[in-house]
C-alpha positions in Angstrom: 32.9 -50.9 11.8 34.8 -48.6 9.6 36.9 -51.6 8.3 33.9 -53.4 7.4 33.0 -50.2 5.6 36.2 -49.7 3.9 36.1 -53.6 2.9 32.9 -53.3 1.4 33.7 -50.2 -0.5 36.5 -51.9 -2.3 34.3 -54.3 -3.9 31.2 -52.0 -4.7 31.0 -50.9 -8.2 32.1 -47.4 -8.9 32.3 -46.5 -12.3 31.7 -43.3 -14.7 28.4 -43.3 -16.0 28.4 -44.2 -19.7 25.9 -41.7 -20.6 27.3 -38.3 -19.5 25.4 -35.6 -21.4 27.3 -32.4 -22.8 24.2 -30.2 -22.0 22.0 -30.0 -19.0 18.5 -30.3 -19.9 15.5 -30.7 -17.6 12.0 -31.4 -19.1 13.4 -31.0 -22.5 14.8 -27.5 -22.2 18.5 -26.7 -21.7 19.6 -24.8 -18.7 22.7 -23.3 -17.1 23.3 -23.9 -13.5 22.3 -20.1 -12.5 19.1 -20.5 -15.0 18.0 -23.7 -13.3 18.4 -22.4 -9.9 16.4 -19.3 -10.7 13.5 -21.4 -12.3 13.5 -24.2 -9.4 13.9 -21.9 -6.6 10.3 -20.6 -7.2 9.4 -23.7 -5.9 11.1 -23.8 -2.7 7.9 -22.6 -0.9 5.7 -25.2 -2.8 7.9 -28.3 -3.4 4.5 -30.2 -4.3 4.2 -28.3 -7.1 7.8 -29.3 -8.5 7.4 -32.8 -7.3 4.1 -33.3 -9.0 2.5 -36.9 -8.8 2.0 -37.3 -12.4 -1.5 -38.4 -12.0 -2.4 -37.3 -15.5 -0.3 -40.1 -16.7 -2.7 -42.6 -15.4 -3.5 -45.2 -12.6 -0.6 -47.0 -11.2 -2.5 -50.4 -12.0 -0.8 -51.8 -8.8 -1.2 -56.0 -9.2 0.2 -59.1 -8.6 3.1 -60.1 -10.7 6.8 -60.4 -11.0 9.1 -57.9 -13.0 10.7 -59.9 -15.9 14.0 -59.1 -14.5 13.4 -60.0 -11.0 12.9 -63.8 -11.2 15.0 -64.5 -8.2 12.4 -65.2 -5.3 13.1 -63.4 -1.8 14.2 -65.5 1.0 11.6 -64.4 3.1 7.9 -64.3 2.5 6.1 -61.3 0.8 3.5 -60.3 -1.9 5.2 -59.7 -5.0 3.4 -57.0 -7.1 4.1 -54.7 -9.9 2.8 -51.5 -11.2 3.4 -49.0 -13.9 5.7 -46.1 -12.9 3.7 -42.8 -13.6 6.8 -41.4 -15.1 7.8 -42.9 -18.4 11.5 -43.2 -19.6 13.2 -44.7 -22.6 13.6 -47.9 -21.3 10.8 -50.6 -20.3 12.8 -52.1 -17.4 12.5 -49.0 -15.6 8.8 -48.2 -16.6 7.5 -51.4 -14.7 8.1 -51.2 -11.0 8.6 -54.0 -8.8 6.8 -53.8 -5.3 7.1 -56.2 -2.5 4.3 -55.9 0.3 5.0 -57.7 3.7 1.7 -58.4 5.3 0.0 -61.2 6.8 -3.6 -60.9 5.6 -5.1 -62.8 8.2 -3.3 -60.2 10.9 -2.9 -57.0 8.9 -1.3 -54.2 10.7 -3.0 -50.8 11.1 0.1 -49.3 9.8 2.3 -49.6 6.8 5.8 -48.2 6.3 7.1 -47.5 2.8 10.7 -48.6 2.4 12.9 -46.4 0.2 16.0 -48.2 -0.3 19.4 -46.5 -1.2 21.4 -46.4 -4.5 23.7 -48.7 -6.2 23.3 -52.0 -4.5 22.7 -54.8 -6.6 19.9 -56.6 -4.8 17.6 -56.2 -1.9 18.7 -59.0 0.4 19.0 -56.8 3.2 15.9 -54.8 2.7 13.7 -57.9 2.4 15.0 -59.2 5.6 14.4 -55.8 7.3 10.9 -55.3 6.0 10.1 -59.1 7.1 11.5 -58.3 10.6 9.3 -55.0 10.9 6.0 -57.4 9.9 6.7 -59.7 12.5 7.2 -56.7 14.8 3.4 -55.8 13.9 4.2 -52.9 11.2 3.6 -54.1 7.6 6.0 -52.9 5.1 6.4 -52.3 1.3 9.5 -52.2 -0.3 10.0 -50.0 -3.3 12.8 -50.3 -6.3 14.6 -47.1 -7.3 14.4 -46.2 -11.0 17.5 -47.5 -12.9 18.3 -49.8 -10.1 18.3 -53.8 -9.8 15.2 -55.3 -11.8 14.8 -51.7 -13.1 18.3 -51.6 -14.4 18.4 -50.7 -18.4 20.1 -53.7 -20.4 23.8 -52.7 -21.1 24.0 -50.5 -17.7 25.0 -51.5 -14.1 22.8 -50.9 -11.3 21.9 -47.2 -10.4 24.3 -46.0 -13.2 21.7 -43.5 -14.5 20.1 -42.5 -11.3 22.8 -40.3 -9.6 25.6 -39.1 -12.0 27.7 -36.0 -13.1 24.4 -35.4 -15.1 23.2 -32.7 -12.9 19.4 -31.9 -14.0 18.7 -35.8 -15.2 19.6 -36.5 -11.5 17.3 -34.1 -10.3 14.9 -35.5 -12.7 15.2 -38.6 -11.5 14.7 -37.8 -8.0 11.4 -36.3 -9.0 10.6 -39.5 -10.7 11.3 -41.6 -7.8 9.6 -39.1 -5.3 6.4 -39.3 -7.7 6.1 -43.2 -7.1 6.5 -42.9 -3.7 3.8 -40.3 -3.7 1.6 -42.4 -5.5 2.0 -45.5 -3.3 1.3 -43.3 -0.1 -2.1 -42.4 -2.0 -2.9 -46.0 -2.8 -1.8 -47.3 0.8 -4.1 -44.4 2.4 -7.0 -46.5 0.9 -5.7 -49.9 2.8 -4.4 -48.6 6.0 -5.1 -46.2 9.1 -1.6 -45.2 9.1 1.0 -44.8 6.5 4.9 -43.6 6.9 8.1 -43.8 5.2 11.5 -45.2 6.0 14.2 -43.6 3.7 17.6 -45.4 3.9 20.7 -43.6 2.7 20.0 -41.9 -0.7 16.3 -43.3 -0.5 16.2 -40.9 2.5 16.6 -37.9 0.1 13.6 -39.1 -2.0 11.5 -40.2 1.1 12.2 -36.8 2.6 10.8 -35.1 -0.6 7.8 -37.0 -0.8 7.0 -36.3 3.1 7.3 -32.5 1.9 4.2 -33.2 -0.6 2.0 -35.8 1.2 0.8 -36.1 4.7 2.4 -39.1 6.5 1.9 -40.6 9.9 5.8 -41.5 10.3 9.1 -40.8 8.7 12.0 -42.4 9.7 15.3 -41.2 8.1 18.2 -43.7 8.4 21.9 -43.2 7.7 20.8 -40.4 5.5 21.2 -36.5 5.3 20.8 -33.1 3.7 23.0 -30.7 1.5 23.5 -33.2 -1.4 26.2 -31.8 -3.3 28.5 -31.8 -0.4 27.4 -35.5 0.5 28.3 -36.2 -3.2 31.3 -34.2 -3.0 32.9 -35.9 0.0 31.4 -39.4 0.2 33.4 -42.0 -0.1 31.6 -43.9 -2.8 30.7 -41.1 -4.9 34.2 -39.8 -5.7 33.7 -40.9 -9.2 31.1 -38.7 -9.7 32.9 -35.8 -8.3 35.7 -36.2 -10.7 33.3 -36.3 -13.7 31.9 -33.1 -12.2 35.4 -31.3 -12.1 35.9 -32.2 -15.6 32.6 -30.5 -16.6 34.0 -27.5 -14.4 31.4 -27.8 -11.7 32.6 -27.4 -8.0 31.0 -28.2 -4.6 29.2 -25.0 -4.2 27.8 -25.1 -7.9 26.5 -28.7 -7.4 24.7 -27.8 -4.2 22.9 -24.9 -6.0 21.9 -26.7 -8.7 20.5 -29.6 -6.1 18.8 -27.1 -3.9 15.4 -28.1 -5.1 16.0 -31.7 -3.8 17.6 -30.7 -0.8 15.8 -30.9 2.8 18.5 -28.3 4.0 16.3 -26.1 1.7 12.9 -27.8 1.9 12.9 -29.9 5.2 10.5 -26.9 7.0 7.9 -28.3 4.7 8.1 -32.1 6.1 4.4 -32.8 6.7 5.3 -36.0 8.7 3.3 -36.3 12.1 6.1 -38.3 13.6 9.7 -38.2 12.7 12.7 -40.3 14.3 16.0 -40.3 12.8 18.9 -42.9 12.8 22.3 -41.6 12.8 25.5 -43.4 11.9 28.5 -41.7 13.7 31.1 -42.9 11.9 29.9 -42.6 8.3 32.1 -41.6 5.3 29.6 -42.5 2.6 26.8 -40.1 3.7 29.5 -38.0 6.2 27.9 -37.5 9.5 28.0 -34.0 9.5 25.6 -33.9 6.8 23.0 -36.4 8.5 23.1 -33.6 11.2 22.4 -30.9 9.0 19.3 -33.1 7.8 18.4 -33.2 11.8 18.8 -29.4 12.2 16.5 -29.0 8.8 13.9 -31.3 10.2 13.6 -29.5 13.4 15.8 -31.6 15.6 13.6 -34.6 15.9 14.2 -37.4 18.5 17.3 -39.4 16.9 19.0 -42.5 17.6 22.9 -42.4 17.4 24.7 -45.6 15.9 27.9 -46.7 16.9 28.8 -47.5 13.4 29.7 -46.3 9.7 27.4 -46.5 7.0 27.4 -50.3 5.6 28.0 -51.5 9.2 24.6 -49.9 10.2 23.6 -53.4 9.0 24.7 -54.9 12.6 22.6 -52.3 14.4 19.5 -53.4 12.1 17.6 -55.4 15.1 17.9 -52.4 17.5 16.7 -50.0 14.8 13.9 -52.0 13.8 12.6 -52.6 17.3 12.9 -49.0 18.0 10.9 -48.0 14.8 8.1 -50.5 15.9 8.2 -49.0 19.3 7.6 -45.7 18.0 4.9 -46.7 15.7 2.9 -48.4 18.5 3.4 -45.5 21.0 1.6 -43.4 18.3 -0.8 -46.0 17.2 -2.6 -47.1 20.1 
């Protein structure tokens, strides 16, 4: 299983962000790391005020449609939709959000799980298949697209390049951006379903967790994800190029953990508003090292968990078992 991960890692794109900025800026204001920590730590006990939903920017306008850069049809049936991101950027591609809804209108489930995928993959083939399988198991799904990824990738950049990088505070801003989209979709789906939950895979688990700190949800399923985000980036096998860029800027592991504290469930996990949590831990992971997955488990109060005999990407081979377990957990709590 680890050999599979090593092989996949060799063909994955690992490239320095082409927009490394000389100054750290958040919401238009320049900060040192210490200054940002002092400002953001005021929200450790009320993260919902930091991760606001940006309702003041107008409705999502969730509607049928296809993102202009997402023209390849999924290999499984779903309703293809778009909405306007509540957070505006300089890139039109990112401001329009694709959303794939897996539901049979003739037999709609009582539950929908919003699926937050991970970072850097060029397509959603695996996630689409998993969402479709969950629907067939009786749980509707909604598949999100991360800012700056896939169809939302700004022209001239590669997928995910701007989302996680050595631009420390831009990364925090991006996490807030995606969290706002998840929050707004939770609110939208509350009008459609009796139960609403989240699946957060890999880095998507970071923002799904942040959304669960802000919005009450019925389920939260963290999958091959973790806490202590600076250390994950520092030691993870696919983020070594980010580490090198950070070191060139004079930022070490402890400083990065400090800067990203406001995005970290090790700090915020006590606020999780999910009624039911079950975590899926990959025991031989080098992308999100297993030690940091267990730190998330501790931060969430040691919820039930399923340990997978796999590394990160090889978790694909455990997909059927994980999906059946998720569906069974949902069924147990929605009778």
